[in-house]
TIFI-815829 format. One record per residue (C-alpha): residue in one letter; x, y, z. Coordinates in steps of 0.2 Angstrom, whole numbers, padded with zeros to 4 digits, always signed. Example, Ala and Ser with C-alpha at 12.3 -4.5 7.8 and 13.67 -1.06 7.14 Angstrom:
residues 2
a+0062-0022+0039/s+0068-0005+0036/
end
This chain:
residues 149
m-0275+0042+0006/t-0281+0049+0023/k-0270+0059+0035/k-0269+0044+0047/q-0262+0033+0033/f-0250+0046+0027/f-0243+0049+0044/k-0242+0030+0047/t-0233+0027+0031/s-0221+0042+0034/s-0217+0037+0052/l-0213+0019+0045/v-0202+0026+0032/l-0193+0037+0044/l-0191+0023+0056/m-0183+0012+0043/t-0172+0025+0037/n-0166+0028+0055/l-0163+0010+0058/l-0153+0009+0042/l-0143+0024+0047/v-0139+0016+0064/a-0134+0000+0056/f-0123+0009+0044/i-0114+0018+0058/s-0113+0003+0069/f-0106-0009+0056/g-0101+0004+0043/p-0090+0001+0028/p-0075-0011+0030/r-0061-0002+0038/r-0045-0001+0028/p-0031-0012+0035/k-0016-0002+0043/a-0002+0002+0032/p+0012-0011+0030/k+0023+0001+0041/h+0012-0002+0056/y+0011-0020+0053/i+0030-0021+0052/i+0032-0011+0068/k+0020-0022+0077/r+0027-0038+0070/l+0045-0034+0074/e+0040-0025+0090/f+0051-0010+0087/n+0055+0002+0101/p+0052+0021+0099/k+0070+0024+0094/q+0068+0010+0080/v+0052+0018+0074/k+0060+0034+0071/e+0075+0026+0062/y+0062+0016+0052/d+0052+0032+0048/l+0068+0039+0041/l+0072+0023+0030/i+0054+0024+0023/e+0055+0042+0019/e+0072+0039+0010/h+0065+0024+0001/q+0050+0033-0005/l+0060+0047-0012/k+0071+0035-0022/r+0055+0025-0028/k+0047+0042-0033/d+0062+0047-0043/i+0062+0030-0052/h+0043+0031-0056/r+0045+0048-0063/r+0059+0042-0074/i+0048+0027-0080/k+0034+0040-0084/e+0046+0050-0094/k+0052+0035-0104/k+0034+0029-0107/q+0030+0046-0114/q+0045+0044-0126/l+0040+0027-0130/y+0022+0031-0134/a+0028+0046-0144/l+0036+0034-0156/l+0019+0028-0161/l+0019+0044-0173/i+0035+0038-0181/d+0042+0021-0187/k+0058+0017-0177/p+0058+0000-0170/e+0076+0001-0164/e+0070+0016-0153/v+0055+0006-0146/a+0067-0009-0141/l+0079+0003-0133/i+0066+0013-0123/s+0057-0003-0118/h+0074-0010-0112/q+0077+0006-0102/i+0060+0005-0094/a+0063-0013-0089/q+0080-0008-0081/l+0071+0005-0071/h+0058-0008-0065/q+0073-0018-0060/q+0080-0003-0050/i+0064-0003-0040/e+0065-0021-0035/q+0083-0018-0030/q+0078-0003-0020/d+0065-0013-0011/f+0077-0027-0007/l+0090-0014+0000/h+0076-0006+0010/f+0072-0022+0018/r+0090-0026+0021/d+0091-0009+0030/i+0076-0014+0041/k+0084-0030+0045/q+0099-0020+0051/l+0088-0010+0063/c+0083-0026+0072/t+0090-0033+0088/q+0095-0051+0088/e+0078-0056+0096/q+0069-0046+0082/g+0079-0054+0069/v+0070-0070+0072/a+0053-0061+0069/f+0061-0053+0054/d+0066-0070+0047/s+0048-0075+0048/l+0042-0059+0041/v+0052-0062+0025/n+0039-0075+0020/d+0025-0062+0020/l+0034-0048+0011/a+0027-0052-0006/s+0009-0052+0001/l+0013-0037+0013/f+0013-0025-0001/s-0001-0032-0011/r-0019-0026-0008/k-0022-0039+0006/l-0011-0039+0021/p-0007-0056+0029/p-0016-0060+0045/s-0011-0050+0060/p+0003-0058+0071/p-0003-0067+0087/n-0003-0056+0102/
end
């Protein structure tokens, strides 16, 4: 390979690398959708005061959920510890307790959304009612389509 061929090949490789870098920066990896919080604020058109109140509701809700999740983790540790001994009645009891904790999560979620509804004005209540249809998908991996502007 001559010097001329080497420089042509090197130049071509560098050019291709730069083009790929520019394409990656321009188009980049897909952006994560905004958190459900931002979607709800936009969809319900909360004013700054409502956003502050909503932030407090979220903080309180997350603390409650975190506590329940901690208790679920403890119960699961107790459950799996029973693999070392044979106590089927204990397994049933702890499994039932775990199920009750999951039920508490669902109840907390429901109460949280009821509290959000109470933040709404009468006009926002109409938007909230249409949001109710999207609540299940709102907290899954994919957010529903953005509301029309």
